[in-house]
N, C-alpha and C positions, 0 to 999 in steps of 0.2 A: 283290426277289431273296430267296429263302428260304435257310435254313441248308443245305439239300441242295445248292442251286446253288453256294453258297460253297465247300462241301467239294469239290464236283465241280471247280470252278475251281482249287482249291489242289492237287489230285492230278493234274491234267492233265500228262502227260509224265513223271510220277514214279512210275508204277505199280510198276515193277520194284523201285525203291528201297524203296517202302512194303512190298512183299511180303517183301523181304529183312529189313527191320526186324521184321516180324511173325514171321518164322522165328527171328530172334535172340532175341526176347522169349520165344517158345515154348520154345526150347532152354534159356534161363536158368531159366524157370519149372519145366521138367522136372528140372533139376539141383537146384533148391531144394525142390520138393514131393516127397512120398512117391511111389514108383513106381506106386501104385494110381491116381494121378490123370493119368498120362501120356496115356491115351486121351481124356480130357476136354480136356486141353490141346491135343492134336492136332486134335480136333474144333473147338474154338474158333478155332484158327489157320486151319483150312480155311474156316470160315465168314467170318472176317475177310478172307481173300484173295478169297473169292467176292464179298464186298461191294465190294472194290476193283475187281474185274472189272465188277461191275454199274455202278459209277460211270463206268467207261470205256466202257460200252455194249457190252461183249463178250458179256454174257449177257442 
């Protein structure tokens, strides 16, 4: 069993909670970082949520 399989097993059934956590972290980062970085933070959050979808097999 590889690392990817372990992560996949840990996320099973918790995808929505993980995505909410990603959103909270992104919001906090946007508050702390200068406004010029908001786009990059949003982009990173979108990619992270896409990875969660990929683990779930939705993409």
